[in-house]
C-alpha positions as CSV (number, residue, x, y, z in Angstrom):
1,M,0.0,0.0,0.0
2,R,1.3,3.5,-0.9
3,L,0.3,6.7,0.9
4,Q,0.1,9.9,-1.1
5,L,-1.3,13.4,-1.2
6,L,-3.6,14.2,-4.2
7,H,-3.0,18.0,-3.8
8,P,0.5,18.3,-2.2
9,L,0.9,22.0,-3.1
10,W,-1.5,22.8,-0.3
11,L,1.3,21.9,2.1
12,W,2.8,25.4,1.4
13,L,0.0,26.7,3.7
14,L,2.1,25.3,6.6
15,L,4.3,28.3,6.2
16,V,1.5,30.3,7.6
17,L,2.4,28.8,11.0
18,I,5.7,30.7,11.1
19,P,4.1,34.2,11.2
20,L,1.5,33.0,13.6
21,V,4.2,31.8,16.0
22,A,6.0,35.2,15.6
23,W,2.8,37.0,16.3
24,Y,2.1,34.9,19.4
25,V,5.6,35.6,20.8
26,Y,5.3,39.3,20.1
27,S,1.8,39.6,21.5
28,R,2.7,37.7,24.7
29,R,5.6,40.1,25.3
30,M,3.5,43.2,24.7
31,A,0.7,41.9,27.0
32,T,3.0,41.1,29.9
33,P,2.9,43.9,32.6
34,T,6.3,45.4,33.6
35,L,7.7,46.9,36.7
36,R,10.9,48.9,37.0
37,V,13.2,47.9,39.8
38,S,16.8,48.6,40.6
39,A,17.9,44.9,40.4
40,T,16.3,41.6,39.2
41,D,18.6,39.1,41.0
42,A,15.9,38.2,43.4
43,F,13.5,37.2,40.6
44,R,15.8,35.1,38.4
45,R,15.4,31.8,40.3
46,L,11.6,32.0,40.5
47,P,10.0,29.2,38.4
48,T,7.7,30.0,35.5
49,S,4.0,29.7,36.5
50,W,2.3,26.5,35.2
51,R,-0.5,28.8,33.9
52,V,2.0,30.3,31.5
53,W,2.9,26.9,30.2
54,A,-0.8,26.0,29.9
55,G,-1.3,29.1,27.8
56,H,1.6,28.0,25.5
57,L,0.0,24.6,25.2
58,V,-3.3,26.0,24.1
59,F,-1.6,27.9,21.3
60,A,0.3,24.8,20.3
61,L,-2.8,22.7,20.2
62,R,-4.6,25.2,17.9
63,L,-1.6,25.3,15.6
64,A,-1.7,21.5,15.4
65,A,-5.4,21.6,14.6
66,L,-4.7,24.1,11.8
67,A,-2.0,21.8,10.4
68,C,-4.4,18.9,10.4
69,L,-6.9,21.0,8.4
70,I,-4.2,21.8,5.8
71,V,-3.4,18.1,5.5
72,I,-7.1,17.4,4.8
73,L,-7.0,20.0,2.0
74,C,-4.1,17.9,0.5
75,R,-6.4,14.8,0.4
76,P,-4.3,12.0,1.8
77,Q,-4.9,8.8,0.0
78,S,-3.7,5.2,-0.1
79,S,-3.5,2.9,-3.1
80,D,-1.8,-0.2,-4.3
81,S,0.7,0.3,-7.0
82,W,0.4,-1.2,-10.4
83,S,1.7,-4.8,-10.7
84,E,2.1,-7.1,-13.6
85,S,1.9,-10.8,-13.6
86,D,2.2,-13.6,-16.1
87,V,-0.9,-15.7,-15.9
88,E,-2.6,-18.4,-18.0
89,G,-5.8,-17.2,-19.6
90,T,-7.8,-16.8,-22.8
91,D,-10.9,-15.2,-24.4
92,I,-14.0,-17.4,-24.1
93,I,-17.6,-17.1,-25.0
94,V,-20.1,-19.5,-23.5
95,A,-23.0,-19.9,-25.9
96,L,-26.0,-21.5,-24.1
97,D,-29.0,-22.9,-25.8
98,V,-32.2,-21.8,-24.0
99,S,-34.8,-23.4,-26.2
100,T,-37.6,-25.3,-24.6
101,S,-36.2,-28.7,-25.4
102,M,-33.4,-28.0,-22.9
103,L,-36.0,-28.7,-20.2
104,A,-35.8,-32.4,-21.1
105,R,-35.4,-34.6,-18.0
106,D,-32.6,-37.0,-19.1
107,F,-30.4,-34.8,-16.8
108,N,-31.2,-34.0,-13.1
109,P,-33.3,-31.9,-12.8
110,N,-33.1,-31.2,-16.5
111,R,-30.6,-30.4,-19.3
112,F,-30.9,-26.6,-18.8
113,E,-30.2,-26.5,-15.0
114,A,-27.4,-29.1,-15.4
115,A,-25.7,-27.1,-18.1
116,K,-26.0,-23.9,-16.0
117,D,-24.5,-25.6,-13.0
118,V,-21.5,-27.0,-14.8
119,A,-21.0,-23.8,-16.8
120,T,-21.0,-21.8,-13.5
121,R,-18.3,-24.0,-12.0
122,F,-16.3,-23.8,-15.2
123,V,-16.4,-19.9,-15.2
124,S,-15.7,-19.7,-11.5
125,G,-12.4,-21.5,-12.1
126,R,-11.2,-19.2,-14.9
127,E,-9.9,-16.4,-12.8
128,H,-7.8,-14.7,-15.4
129,D,-9.9,-15.3,-18.5
130,N,-11.9,-12.8,-20.5
131,I,-15.3,-14.4,-20.6
132,G,-18.7,-13.5,-22.1
133,L,-22.1,-15.1,-22.2
134,V,-24.4,-15.5,-25.2
135,I,-27.8,-17.2,-25.1
136,F,-29.7,-18.3,-28.1
137,A,-33.0,-20.0,-29.0
138,G,-35.0,-18.8,-32.0
139,E,-32.8,-15.7,-31.8
140,S,-29.5,-14.9,-30.1
141,F,-28.6,-12.3,-27.4
142,T,-25.5,-11.2,-25.6
143,Q,-26.2,-11.6,-21.9
144,V,-22.7,-10.5,-20.7
145,P,-20.1,-8.8,-22.9
146,M,-16.4,-9.9,-22.5
147,T,-15.2,-9.3,-19.0
148,M,-12.6,-10.5,-16.6
149,D,-15.0,-10.3,-13.7
150,N,-16.1,-13.9,-13.6
151,A,-18.5,-13.2,-10.7
152,T,-20.6,-11.1,-13.1
153,V,-20.7,-14.0,-15.6
154,V,-21.6,-16.4,-12.8
155,N,-24.5,-14.2,-11.6
156,A,-25.7,-13.8,-15.2
157,I,-25.8,-17.6,-15.8
158,A,-27.8,-18.0,-12.6
159,Q,-30.4,-15.4,-13.9
160,V,-30.8,-17.0,-17.3
161,K,-34.3,-18.4,-17.6
162,M,-36.4,-20.1,-20.2
163,Q,-38.7,-18.1,-22.5
164,M,-36.3,-15.1,-22.5
165,L,-36.1,-15.5,-26.3
166,E,-38.4,-16.7,-29.0
167,D,-38.4,-20.5,-29.1
168,G,-36.4,-22.4,-31.7
169,T,-32.8,-23.4,-32.2
170,A,-30.7,-20.9,-34.2
171,I,-27.3,-22.3,-33.7
172,G,-25.8,-20.3,-36.5
173,D,-27.1,-17.0,-35.1
174,G,-25.7,-18.0,-31.6
175,I,-22.3,-18.6,-33.2
176,A,-22.4,-15.3,-35.1
177,T,-23.3,-13.3,-32.0
178,S,-20.5,-15.0,-30.1
179,I,-18.0,-14.1,-32.9
180,N,-19.0,-10.4,-32.8
181,R,-18.3,-10.3,-29.1
182,I,-15.0,-12.2,-29.1
183,K,-13.3,-11.2,-32.3
184,S,-11.8,-8.0,-30.9
185,G,-10.3,-9.8,-27.8
186,K,-6.6,-9.3,-27.2
187,A,-5.8,-12.9,-26.2
188,K,-4.0,-15.1,-28.7
189,S,-6.4,-18.0,-27.9
190,K,-10.1,-17.4,-28.6
191,S,-12.8,-20.0,-28.2
192,I,-16.5,-20.4,-28.2
193,I,-18.1,-23.2,-26.1
194,L,-21.5,-24.0,-27.6
195,L,-24.0,-26.0,-25.6
196,T,-27.1,-27.2,-27.5
197,D,-29.4,-30.2,-27.5
198,G,-31.0,-30.0,-31.0
199,S,-30.6,-29.2,-34.6
200,N,-30.6,-25.8,-36.3
201,N,-34.2,-25.0,-37.4
202,T,-34.3,-21.3,-37.6
203,G,-32.2,-18.1,-37.7
204,V,-30.5,-16.0,-40.4
205,V,-26.9,-17.5,-40.4
206,A,-26.3,-21.1,-41.3
207,P,-24.2,-22.9,-38.7
208,L,-21.4,-24.0,-41.2
209,T,-21.3,-20.4,-42.6
210,A,-20.8,-19.1,-39.0
211,A,-18.1,-21.7,-38.5
212,Q,-16.2,-20.6,-41.5
213,I,-16.3,-17.0,-40.3
214,A,-15.0,-18.1,-36.9
215,R,-12.1,-19.8,-38.6
216,Q,-11.2,-16.6,-40.5
217,Y,-10.8,-14.9,-37.1
218,G,-8.8,-17.7,-35.6
219,I,-11.7,-18.7,-33.2
220,K,-12.1,-22.3,-32.1
221,I,-15.5,-23.6,-31.4
222,Y,-16.0,-26.4,-29.0
223,T,-19.5,-27.9,-29.5
224,I,-21.3,-29.9,-26.9
225,G,-24.4,-32.0,-27.7
226,V,-26.4,-32.2,-24.5
227,G,-28.6,-35.3,-24.3
228,R,-28.4,-39.0,-23.6
229,N,-28.8,-41.7,-26.2
230,G,-32.2,-43.2,-26.7
231,N,-35.4,-41.6,-25.3
232,A,-36.0,-38.8,-22.9
233,P,-39.0,-37.0,-21.3
234,Y,-39.5,-33.8,-23.4
235,P,-41.8,-30.9,-22.6
236,V,-44.8,-30.9,-24.9
237,A,-47.4,-28.7,-23.3
238,I,-48.4,-26.5,-20.3
239,D,-51.6,-27.4,-18.4
240,Y,-54.1,-24.9,-16.9
241,A,-52.2,-24.7,-13.7
242,G,-49.0,-23.7,-15.4
243,N,-47.3,-27.1,-15.0
244,I,-45.2,-28.5,-17.9
245,Q,-46.4,-31.7,-19.4
246,Y,-43.7,-34.2,-20.5
247,Q,-43.8,-37.0,-23.1
248,T,-41.1,-39.6,-23.8
249,M,-39.6,-39.0,-27.2
250,P,-36.4,-40.0,-29.1
251,V,-33.3,-37.8,-28.5
252,V,-32.4,-36.1,-31.7
253,I,-29.1,-34.2,-31.9
254,D,-27.5,-33.1,-35.2
255,E,-24.1,-34.5,-34.3
256,A,-22.9,-34.3,-37.8
257,T,-23.3,-30.5,-38.0
258,L,-21.9,-30.0,-34.5
259,R,-18.9,-32.1,-35.3
260,K,-18.4,-30.3,-38.6
261,I,-18.5,-26.9,-36.9
262,A,-15.8,-28.0,-34.4
263,Q,-13.6,-29.5,-37.2
264,T,-13.9,-26.4,-39.3
265,T,-12.6,-24.2,-36.6
266,G,-10.0,-26.5,-35.1
267,G,-12.1,-27.2,-32.0
268,R,-13.6,-30.5,-30.8
269,Y,-17.1,-32.0,-30.5
270,F,-18.3,-33.6,-27.3
271,R,-21.4,-35.6,-26.5
272,A,-22.7,-35.1,-23.0
273,T,-25.0,-38.0,-22.1
274,N,-25.2,-37.1,-18.4
275,K,-24.1,-34.4,-15.9
276,G,-20.9,-36.3,-15.0
277,V,-19.8,-36.5,-18.6
278,L,-20.6,-32.8,-19.0
279,E,-18.3,-32.0,-16.1
280,Q,-15.5,-34.1,-17.6
281,I,-16.0,-32.2,-20.9
282,F,-15.6,-28.8,-19.2
283,N,-12.6,-30.1,-17.3
284,E,-11.0,-31.1,-20.6
285,I,-11.7,-27.8,-22.2
286,D,-10.3,-26.1,-19.1
287,K,-7.0,-27.8,-19.8
288,L,-7.0,-27.1,-23.6
289,E,-7.8,-23.4,-23.7
290,K,-5.1,-21.5,-21.9
291,T,-2.4,-19.1,-23.0
292,H,0.0,-16.8,-21.3
293,L,-1.2,-13.3,-20.6
294,D,0.3,-10.2,-18.9
295,V,-2.3,-9.0,-16.4
296,Q,-2.1,-5.6,-14.6
297,H,-3.7,-5.2,-11.2
298,F,-4.7,-2.0,-9.5
299,T,-6.9,-1.5,-6.5
300,Q,-9.3,1.4,-5.9
301,T,-7.8,4.5,-4.3
302,Q,-9.2,5.4,-0.8
303,D,-9.3,8.8,0.9
304,H,-8.0,9.0,4.5
305,Y,-9.1,12.4,5.6
306,L,-11.3,11.2,8.5
307,P,-8.4,10.5,11.0
308,W,-7.0,14.0,10.3
309,A,-10.5,15.5,10.8
310,I,-11.0,13.7,14.1
311,A,-7.5,14.8,15.2
312,A,-8.2,18.4,14.4
313,L,-11.5,18.3,16.3
314,V,-9.9,16.7,19.3
315,L,-7.1,19.2,19.4
316,L,-9.4,22.1,19.1
317,L,-11.8,20.9,21.8
318,L,-8.8,20.1,24.1
319,S,-7.4,23.6,23.6
320,I,-10.8,25.2,24.4
321,L,-11.1,23.0,27.5
322,I,-7.6,24.0,28.8
323,D,-8.2,27.7,27.9
324,Y,-11.4,27.8,30.0
325,T,-10.1,25.8,33.0
326,V,-6.4,25.7,34.0
327,A,-5.2,28.4,31.7
328,R,-8.0,30.8,32.5
329,R,-7.0,34.3,33.6
330,A,-8.8,36.8,35.7
331,P,-10.1,39.7,33.8
């Protein structure tokens, strides 16, 4: 921690104390009564009255209070200095499918909550990464722009809910939005983690077209197909009480397209058949996507005027107390 004054030139006001001391000495001499005598030998050994010293103390306390006020004008502050460190990090966009089919219950409690839980733990462990969050369904939306504050991303993931976007699965649009957010990142390694459980059925940009654009920017896409093999309970309707009705249906994931997207960009395709496998996939990606970055740290500056203000008030009150008690003189 480094202490500093924001306005150090105000310290020149301390020079005002010099003429004040001179004035005090002069005024005390002029105010002292005199008596002419033939010799002063009899008075030389007499001690100075303690009331005189109390008067000097009052003046000294008031000078100290004035000095504290001048220091307050200088705005004393503390701050940590800049520091650089070599860390392992990268630029990452988490693109999360929020279509209704993600409520399928082949994960506990469903695909959507399982994906959010694992993504949260993944982001929490990426302390020095620049991470953003994109959600997509029938359209795509940037939930969190690129940031190194992973707590912000974690909170945003927790707040993502179903029906935030028009229903559907626009994988290409989700990738395109992710590219727009990550392409200007400064890290050498850029990657998009795409979690989806279906096939592209809407949107403006075709998935493979978006993958080719990502390759041009040097962005790797890691695609994750969420859903077990076989059948799974899918949401099909909502009853009059607002409860979701489920029906067992075959799990259909366009693995060929997801695999092609990953291959085009130099990434990898993963199939997550349960939450445990999903966690393993994120752990593997955590090992793959890291690069060395120079990170600068700086903490927020804090003012420290309060101790000086308290000291000035205490000194002033103490001088008044002494002046009106032990140093009080008869009129």
